[in-house]
VEXDRENMI-60994 format. One record per atom (N, C-alpha, C): residue in one letter; x, y, z. Coordinates in steps of 0.05 Angstrom, whole numbers, plus 32768, in hexadecimal, padded with zeros to 4 digits. Example, Ala and Ser with C-alpha at 12.3 -4.5 7.8 and 13.67 -1.06 7.14 Angstrom:
REM VEXDRENMI-60994
A81087F8E809C;A80F67FA6809C;A81087FBE809C;S81017FD3808E;S81117FEB808F;S81028001809D;
END
This chain:
REM VEXDRENMI-60994
D815780477EFA;D814080477EE9;D813680647EE4;P812880687ECD;P811F80837EC7;P810C808E7EDC;R810F80A97EE2;R80FE80B57EF6;R80E080B37EEF;S80DB80B67ED5;S80BF80B47ECC;S80B380997ED2;M80C380847ED1;M80B980697ED7;M80B480667EF5;R80C580727F05;R80C080727F22;R80A5807E7F28;I80A080957F1C;I808680A37F20;I806F80917F16;A807380857EFF;A805E80757EF3;A8057805D7F05;I806C80517F11;I8067803A7F22;I805780427F3A;T805D80597F46;T804E80637F5D;T803180687F55;V802D80757F3F;V8011807B7F35;V800380617F2F;G8011804E7F22;G800580357F1B;G7FFC80257F34;I800D80267F49;I800680197F62;I7FED80267F6D;G7FEB80407F6B;G7FD3804E7F74;G7FBA80457F65;L7FBC80447F4A;L7FA5803B7F3A;L7F9E801E7F40;F7FB2800E7F45;F7FAD7FF27F4B;F7F9E7FF07F66;L7FA880007F7A;L7F9A80017F93;L7F7D800A7F90;A7F79801D7F7E;A7F5E80287F79;A7F4B80127F6F;I7F5380027F5B;I7F417FEF7F50;I7F3C7FD87F64;I7F507FD17F74;I7F4C7FBD7F89;I7F387FC87F9E;A7F3C7FE17FA6;A7F2A7FED7FBA;A7F0D7FEF7FAF;L7F0A7FF87F97;L7EEF7FFB7F8B;L7EE17FE07F89;K7EF17FCB7F82;K7EE57FB07F80;K7EDD7FA77F9B;N7EEE7FAA7FAF;N7EE77FA17FCA;N7ED07FB17FD6;A7ECD7FCA7FCE;A7EB77FDB7FD8;A7E9D7FD47FC9;G7E9E7FC67FB3;G7E867FC07FA4;G7E7E7FD67F91;L7E8E7FEA7F8E;L7E8880007F7C;L7E8E7FF97F5F;V7EA07FE57F5B;V7EA67FDC7F41;V7EA07FBE7F40;A7E927FB67F2B;A7E8B7F9A7F28;A7E917F907F0B;A7E947F767F08;A7E9A7F6B7EEE;A7E817F6D7EDC;N7E877F707EC2;N7E717F727EAE;N7E7B7F657E94;P7E6D7F517E8A;P7E767F437E72;P7E777F557E59;A7E687F6B7E59;A7E677F7C7E41;A7E7D7F927E42;T7E817F9C7E5A;T7E947FB37E5D;T7EAB7FAD7E6F;L7EAF7F947E78;L7EC47F8B7E8A;L7EBE7F957EA7;V7EBA7FAF7EAB;V7EB37FB97EC5;V7E9B7FCC7EC3;T7E8D7FCF7ED9;T7E767FE17EDA;T7E717FE97EF7;L7E5E7FFB7EFB;L7E5780047F16;L7E4A7FEE7F25;G7E517FEB7F3E;G7E467FD67F4F;G7E2A7FDD7F59;D7E1F7FCC7F6A;D7E047FCF7F75;D7E067FE37F8D;L7DFB7FFB7F89;L7DFC80107F9D;L7DE7800C7FB3;H7DD67FF87FB0;H7DC27FF27FC5;H7DCE7FE07FDB;K7DE57FD47FD6;K7DF17FC37FEA;K7DFB7FD38002;P7DF57FCB801A;P7DFF7FDA8031;P7E1E7FDA8033;E7E2B7FC58029;E7E487FC48029;E7E537FDB8018;T7E487FE08001;T7E517FF57FEF;T7E4C80107FFB;I7E3580148007;I7E2E802E8014;I7E428033802B;L7E48801F803B;L7E5A80228051;L7E7680298047;A7E7E801D8031;A7E9980248025;A7E9A8041801D;V7E84804B8011;V7E8380678009;V7E8580798021;V7E7680728036;V7E778081804F;V7E938081805B;G7EA0806A805A;G7EBB80688064;G7ECF80798055;F7ECB807A803A;F7EDE808B802A;F7EDA80A88031;L7EC180B18033;L7EBC80CD803A;L7EC780D38055;M7EC580C08067;M7ECF80C48082;M7EED80C88083;V7EFB80B68075;V7F1980B78075;V7F2280D18067;A7F1480D98052;A7F1C80F18043;A7F18810A8055;V7F01810B8062;V7EFB81228073;V7F0E8124808B;L7F13810D8098;L7F25810D80AF;L7F41811480A7;S7F4A810B8090;S7F6581128086;S7F67812F807F;A7F52813A8073;A7F518157806C;A7F5381688086;R7F47815D809C;R7F48816C80B5;R7F60816580C6;K7F73815680B9;K7F8D815080C6;K7F89813E80DF;V7F75812D80DF;V7F71811B80F5;V7F83810380F2;R7F9280FC8107;R7FA480E68106;R7F9580CB8106;A7FA080B780F9;A7F94809C80F8;A7F79809D80EA;A7F7680AE80D6;A7F5D80B080C7;A7F56809580B9;L7F6B808880AE;L7F66806F80A0;L7F5B805A80B4;L7F68805880CB;L7F60804480DE;L7F44804A80E9;A7F3F806380EE;A7F24806B80F8;A7F0F806480E5;S7F14806780CB;S7F00806080B6;S7EFB804280B6;I7F11803380B7;I7F0E801580B6;I7EFE800B80CE;L7F05801580E6;L7EF7800C80FE;L7ED9801580FE;T7ED4802D80F3;T7EB8803680F3;T7EA7802680E0;V7EB2802180C8;V7EA3801180B4;V7E9F7FF480BE;T7EB37FEA80CB;T7EB17FCF80D7;T7E9B7FCE80EB;A7E9A7FE280FD;A7E857FE38111;A7E6A7FE58105;L7E677FF680F1;L7E4D7FF980E3;L7E457FE080D4;S7E587FD080CB;S7E527FB880BC;S7E427FA480CC;F7E467FA480E6;F7E377F9180F7;F7E1A7F9980F9;V7E157FB380F6;V7DFA7FBD80F9;V7DEB7FBD80DE;F7DF87FC580C8;F7DEA7FC980AF;F7DF07FB48099;A7E067FA5809C;A7E0F7F948086;A7E107F76808E;G7E057F7080A5;G7E047F5380AC;G7E1E7F4780B3;N7E327F5680BA;N7E4C7F4B80C2;N7E497F3B80DC;T7E587F2680DE;T7E567F1580F6;T7E717F138104;F7E6F7F11811E;F7E887F0F812F;F7E8E7EF28133;Q7EA67EEA812C;Q7EAE7ECE812D;Q7EC07EC78145;G7EC37EDA8157;G7ED57ED5816E;G7EED7EE6816D;V7EFF7EE18180;V7F177EF28183;V7F317EE1817E;V7F337ECA818B;V7F4C7EBB8189;V7F467E9F817D;A7F5A7E96816E;A7F597E7B8163;A7F757E72815C;L7F7B7E58815F;L7F957E4E8158;L7F997E4E813A;P7FB07E558131;P7FB57E548114;P7FB47E37810A;P7FAD7E3380F0;P7FAC7E1880E5;P7FC87E0B80E4;S7FC97DF180E3;S7FE27DE380E2;S7FEF7DE780C6;I800A7DEA80C6;I80187DED80AD;I80247DD380A4;T80207DBE80B4;T802C7DA480AE;T80267D9A8091;P800D7D9C8087;P80087D92806C;P80187D9F8056;T80217DB8805A;T802F7DC68044;T804C7DCB804B;L80557DC78064;L80707DCD806C;L80847DBC805D;F80977DC9804F;F80AC7DBC8040;F80A27DA8802B;A80897DAC8022;A807E7D9A800E;A80867DA47FF2;L80A07DA07FEC;L80AC7DAA7FD4;L80B27D947FC0;D80AF7D997FA7;D80B67D867F92;D80CC7D937F80;I80E47D937F8A;I80FA7DA17F7C;I81007D947F61;P81027D797F5F;P81077D6D7F45;P80F27D747F30;G80D97D747F3A;G80C37D7B7F27;G80C57D987F1E;A80CD7DAA7F30;A80CF7DC67F29;A80E57DCB7F15;L80FA7DBB7F16;L81117DBE7F04;L810E7DB07EE9;S80F77DA47EE5;S80F37D967ECB;S80F07DAB7EB5;A80F67DA27E9D;A80F77DB57E86;A80DD7DC37E82;G80C77DB67E86;G80AD7DC27E81;G80A67DD87E94;L80B27DD97EAC;L80AB7DED7EC0;L80BF7E047EC1;L80D67E027EB3;L80EA7E177EB5;L80E07E317EAA;N80D07E307E94;N80C47E497E8A;N80B07E557E9D;V80A17E447EAA;V808E7E4D7EBE;V809C7E5B7ED5;I80B27E4E7EDE;I80C27E5A7EF4;I80CE7E757EEC;L80D77E777ED3;L80E37E907ECA;L80CD7EA67ECA;V80B57E9F7EC1;V80A07EB37EC0;V80987EBB7EDD;L80957EA87EEF;L808E7EAE7F0A;L80A47EBF7F18;F80BD7EB97F11;F80D37EC97F1C;F80D17EE67F13;L80CD7EEA7EF9;L80CB7F057EEF;L80B37F147EFA;V809C7F067EFC;V80847F137F07;V80897F1B7F24;E80947F087F34;E80997F0E7F50;E80AD7F257F53;L80C37F247F44;L80D87F387F46;L80CD7F547F40;F80BF7F577F2B;F80B67F717F23;F809C7F7A7F31;D808D7F677F3A;D80777F6E7F4C;D80817F7A7F65;A80957F6C7F71;A80A17F767F8A;A80AF7F907F86;T80BF7F927F71;T80CE7FAB7F6C;T80BB7FC27F67;G80A67FBD7F57;G80937FD37F52;G80857FDC7F6B;T807C7FC87F7C;T806F7FCF7F94;T80817FDF7FA7;L809A7FD57FAB;L80AD7FE27FBD;L80B37FFE7FB3;M80B880027F99;M80BF801C7F8F;M80A7802F7F91;G808F80257F8B;G807780367F8D;G807280407FA9;V8074802E7FBC;V806F80357FD8;V808580477FE2;A809E803F7FDC;A80B5804F7FE6;A80B5806B7FDA;N80AE806D7FC0;N80AD80887FB4;N809780997FC1;R8080808D7FC8;R806B809C7FD5;R807480A57FF1;A808680957FFD;A8091809C8017;A80A880B08016;G80B080B77FFD;G80C780C97FFA;G80E180BD8000;L80E380A37FFD;L80FC80948003;L810D808E7FEB;L810380947FD3;L8113808E7FBB;L812580A57FB4;T813680AD7FC7;T814A80C17FC2;T816480B47FBC;D817880C37FB1;D819180B77FAA;D819F80AA7FC1;G819D80B57FD9;G81AB80AA7FEF;G819E80927FFB;R8184808E7FF5;R817680788002;R816F80617FEE;M817280667FD5;M816A80527FC1;M817A80387FC4;R8192803B7FD0;R81A380237FD3;R819680107FE7;R818480197FF7;R81778008800B;R81627FF67FFE;L815C7FFB7FE5;L81477FEB7FD7;L81507FCE7FD6;D816A7FC97FD4;D81747FAE7FD2;D816E7F9F7FEC;R816E7FAD8003;R81677FA0801C;R814A7F97801C;A81397FA98012;A811C7FA38011;A81177F8B7FFE;L81257F8B7FE8;L81227F747FD5;L812C7F5A7FE1;M81427F5C7FF0;M814C7F447FFE;M81397F3A8012;A812D7F4C8022;A81187F438035;A81017F368027;D80F97F428010;D80E27F378001;D80EA7F1B7FF6;S81027F187FED;S810B7EFE7FE2;S810C7EE87FF8;V81167EF0800F;V81177EDD8026;V80FA7ED5802E;S80E87EE8802E;S80CC7EE18035;S80BF7ECF8020;V80C57ED38007;V80BB7EC27FF2;V80C57EA57FF6;F80DF7EA37FFB;F80EB7E897FFF;F80E07E7B8018;A80DE7E8A802E;A80D37E7E8046;A80B57E768043;G80A67E878034;G808A7E81802F;G80877E67801F;A80997E63800C;A80987E4B7FFC;A809D7E32800D;L80B17E34801F;L80B67E1E8031;L809F7E178043;L80907E2C804B;L80797E28805C;L80607E1E804C;G80617E228032;G804B7E198021;G80367E2E801C;T803D7E488020;T80297E5D801B;T802C7E687FFF;S80197E787FF7;S801C7E877FDE;S80327E9B7FE1;S803B7EA67FCB;S80527EB87FCB;S804F7ECF7FDF;T80627ED17FF2;T80617EE68006;T80727EFD7FFC;T80667F147FF7;T80747F2A7FEA;T80697F457FF4;A80767F5A7FEB;A806D7F757FF3;A80517F7A7FE8;Y80407F877FF8;Y80257F8B7FF1;Y801F7FA97FEB;L800D7FAD7FD8;L80067FC87FD1;L7FFA7FD87FE9;E7FEC7FC97FFA;E7FDF7FD68010;E7FF27FE38024;S800C7FDD8020;S80207FEB8031;S80208009802E;A801580128017;A8013802F8013;A8002803D8028;S7FEF802E8033;S7FDE803B8048;S7FEF80418061;G800380308067;G80158036807D;G8025804F8078;V802E8053805F;V803D806B8058;V802C8084805C;E801380828054;E8002809A8057;E7FFC80A18074;E7FFF808D8086;E7FFB809280A2;E8014809C80AF;G802A809E809F;G804380A980AA;G8059809580AD;G8055807C80A6;G806A806880A9;G8081806E8095;R809A806F80A0;R80B18075808F;R80C980638096;T80C9805580AC;T80E0804680B5;T80D9802980B9;G80EE801980C0;G80EA7FFD80C5;G80D97FF780DD;L80D6800B80EE;L80C480078105;L80A8800180FD;T809F800E80E7;T8084800980DC;T80827FEC80D3;A80967FE380C4;A80957FC880BA;A80967FB480D1;A80A77FB980E5;A80A97FA780FC;A808E7FA5810C;T80817FBD810F;T80687FBD811D;T80537FAE810E;V80517FB280F4;V803E7FA380E4;V80447F8580E5;A805D7F7E80E5;A80657F6180E6;A805B7F548100;V805E7F628116;V80557F588130;V80377F558130;L80297F698124;L800C7F688124;L80027F518112;F80107F4D80FB;F80097F3680EA;F800D7F1C80F8;L80237F1A8108;L80287F028117;L80117EFD812B;A80097F138138;A7FF37F10814B;A7FD97F07813D;C7FD67F108124;C7FBD7F088115;C7FBB7EEA8111;L7FD17EDC8113;L7FD07EBF8111;L7FBE7EB48127;F7FBE7EC1813E;F7FAE7EB88155;F7F947EC88158;F7F937EDF814C;F7F7B7EF0814D;F7F6D7EF28132;A7F707EDC8123;A7F647EDC8108;A7F467EE18108;P7F377ED6811A;P7F1A7EDC811A;P7F147EF9811E;L7F237F06812F;L7F1F7F238134;L7F267F33811B;A7F3D7F2C810F;A7F457F3A80F6;A7F327F3580E0;G7F267F1C80DF;G7F137F1580CA;G7EF97F2480CC;A7EF47F3180E3;A7EDC7F4180E6;A7EDC7F5B80D6;V7EF47F6380CD;V7EF77F7B80BD;V7EF27F7480A0;P7EDC7F7C8094;P7ED67F748078;P7EE77F848064;A7EE87F7A804C;A7EF87F878037;A7EEE7FA28031;Y7ED37FA68033;Y7EC87FC1802C;Y7ECE7FD58042;A7ED97FCC8059;A7EE07FDF806E;A7EFC7FEB8069;T7F0E7FDA805D;T7F297FE48057;T7F2A7FF1803B;A7F177FEB802A;A7F167FF7800F;A7F178015800F;P7F0880238020;P7F098041801F;P7F25804C8025;A7F3380408038;A7F4E8049803E;A7F6180458026;L7F5E802E8019;L7F6F80288002;L7F69803B7FEB;F7F5080417FE7;F7F4880537FD1;F7F52806F7FD7;Y7F5180777FF0;Y7F5C80927FF7;Y7F7A80937FF2;V7F88807F7FFA;V7FA5807E7FF5;V7FAB807F7FD7;A7F9A80707FC7;A7F9E80707FAA;A7F9B808C7F9F;C7F87809B7FA9;C7F8380B77FA0;C7F9C80C87FA5;L7FA880C47FBC;L7FC080D47FC3;L7FD880CC7FB1;M7FDA80B37FAA;M7FF180AA7F9A;M7FF080B57F7D;L7FD980BE7F74;L7FD680C87F59;L7FE380E47F56;R7FE880F17F6D;R7FF4810B7F6B;R8010810B7F5E;E801C80F47F5E;E803780F27F52;E803780F97F34;L802080F77F28;L801E80FD7F0B;L802881197F04;V8025812B7F16;V802E81477F0F;V804C81497F0C;E805B81357F16;E807881367F15;E8082812E7EF9;L807181237EE8;L807A811B7ECD;L808081337EBC;D809381307EAA;D809981457E96;D808681407E7E;W806F814D7E7F;W805B81487E6B;W806181527E4F;D807781607E4C;D8080816A7E31;D809281557E23;D809A81417E32;D80AC812C7E26;D809C81127E23;L8092810D7E0B;L808180F67E06;L808F80DC7E0A;T80AA80DC7E06;T80B980C27E0A;T80BB80BB7E27;E80B480CE7E39;E80B380C87E55;E809680C47E5F;V808480D47E54;V806880D37E5D;V805A80BA7E54;V805D80B37E3A;V804F809C7E30;V805680827E3E;P8070807B7E42;P807680637E51;P806C80647E6E;A806C807B7E7A;A8062807E7E95;A804480787E96;C803580837E83;C8018807E7E82;C801280617E7C;V802280557E6A;V801E80387E64;V802280287E7E;T8037802E7E8D;T803D80207EA6;T802680227EB9;A801D803B7EBE;A800980407ED3;A7FEE80347ECB;L7FE780367EB2;L7FCC802D7EA9;L7FCA800F7EA7;L7FDF80027E9F;L7FDE7FE57E9B;L7FDE7FD67EB5;M7FE87FE27ECB;M7FE87FD47EE4;M7FCC7FCD7EED;P7FB97FE07EEE;P7F9E7FD87EF6;P7F8F7FC97EE1;F7F937FD17EC7;F7F837FC57EB2;F7F8C7FA87EAB;T7FA47FA07EB2;T7FAC7F847EAF;T7FAD7F767ECA;Y7FA77F857EDF;Y7FA87F7B7EFA;Y7FC27F6E7F01;S7FD87F7C7EF8;S7FF37F727EFD;S80077F887EFE;I80157F8B7F14;I802A7F9F7F15;I80417F987F02;A80487F7E7F01;A805E7F767EF0;A80587F7C7ED2;T80407F787ECA;T80397F7E7EAE;T803B7F9B7EA8;G80327FAC7EBA;G80347FC97EB6;G80517FD27EB4;V80617FC87EC6;V807E7FCF7EC6;V808B7FC47EAC;S80847FAC7EA5;S80907FA07E8D;S808A7FB17E74;C80717FB67E6F;C80697FC57E57;C80747FE27E58;G80767FED7E70;G808180087E73;G809E80097E6A;F80AE7FF67E73;F80CB7FF67E6C;F80CF7FF07E4E;I80BF7FDE7E44;I80C17FD87E27;I80BA7FF17E17;T80A57FFE7E1E;T809C80177E10;T80B1802D7E13;Y80BC80307E2A;Y80D180447E2F;Y80E980407E1D;A80F380277E1D;A810B80217E0C;A810480257DEE;A80ED801B7DE6;A80E6801D7DC9;A80E2803A7DC0;L80D5804A7DD0;L80D180667DC9;L80EB80767DC7;K80FC80727DDB;K8116807F7DDB;K812780777DC3;L8126805D7DBC;L813580537DA5;L812A805F7D8B;L8110805D7D87;L810480667D6E;L810380847D6B;A810580937D82;A810680B07D81;A812280BB7D7E;G813580A97D7B;G815180B17D78;G815E80BB7D91;R815480B27DA8;R815F80BB7DC2;R816880A37DD3;A817380907DC6;A817C80777DD3;A8191807C7DE8;R81A180927DE4;R81B680977DF7;R81AC809F7E13;E819380A77E15;E818780AE7E2F;E817F80967E3F;V8180807E7E33;V817880667E40;V819080587E4D;K818E80537E67;K81A480457E75;K81A580287E6D;P81BD801C7E6E;P81C080007E65;P81AD7FED7E74;I81A87FF17E8E;I81977FDF7E9D;I817A7FE07E93;V81727FF77E88;V81577FF97E7D;V81547FE77E64;W81697FE77E53;W81697FD67E3B;W81667FB97E44;V81757FB17E58;V81757F967E62;V81597F8E7E6C;I814E7FA07E7D;I81347F9A7E88;I811F7F987E72;A811F7FAB7E5F;A810C7FAA7E49;A810F7F917E38;A81287F887E34;A812D7F707E24;A81227F577E32;V81267F567E4D;V811D7F3F7E5D;V80FE7F3E7E5C;F80F27F557E5F;F80D47F567E5F;F80CA7F4E7E43;L80D77F587E2E;L80CE7F517E13;L80D07F337E0E;F80E67F277E17;F80EA7F0B7E15;F80D47EFC7E23;K80CD7F057E3B;K80B77EF97E4B;K809D7EF97E3C;F80967F107E30;F807D7F127E21;F807D7F007E08;V80947EFF7DFA;V80967EEE7DE2;V80947ED17DEA;E80A07ECA7E00;E80A17EAE7E09;E80867EA47E13;T80787EB67E22;T80607EAD7E30;T80467EB87E23;G80497ECB7E11;G80317ED87E06;G80237EEA7E19;G80307EF07E30;G80247F027E43;G80157EF37E59;A80117ED97E56;A80037ECA7E6B;A80157EC57E83;H800A7EC77E9A;H80197EC37EB3;H80187EA57EBA;
END
């Protein structure tokens, strides 16, 4: 894929993280007239989120290790004093999965009316996962020629988790944007993923303790990571509009449509169209034409609705 699109996906992931973080922090709120507006700054949750962001930024600037974790724990502790947070306990048994385990309707899913829905869900899942993995891996410096071949292993792991999650009856289990925070703390190998997996497994039994951490406590760390991911913009060749415009379309549409897949889709379509109409079609690899055509078909077929 084009290098400019790799950069755009990383930046788009950062912008997406930013809008999620700002929403969770209460700094951004819905508005019927302008879609979004400034939140209520009188709320203690919002004030704590601002304090948390300043803390993580200052600690990181001073090269303090575990700045993200320190900020999350500090805001969580303060939330009990100033924001009415309540402690629900430490240990609890996970809920039974019996009601949803293997509750599949394969014949119904294969009916003619649902095939289009399955195709759309497949494309959204595929390019959501691909965009997330590429964005996080690029931020970690892992998208080099020698290591890009490993991306297929990550996609295979993601596919297996989606399949297993469906058998268990959960929502789609896939790579998450928040993984970028692990990269910023220095995570670069599978040991990071294995450690997080063990901790998530433990959270099945320590859900009340994990639930004591409010969304506005993690929002500052996510927003800080988002700020760092925007630095990739300087790597774009700003003199080549056929590279810059598709990159900007990709990055901007991710947060504004609240969809990684939509941002990637529109970016590839724009990239192929600009190269073709500018008389530079030879610069486009065959796989890019295929991806752009598939995305275009998806939009024509569905009208953009997920």
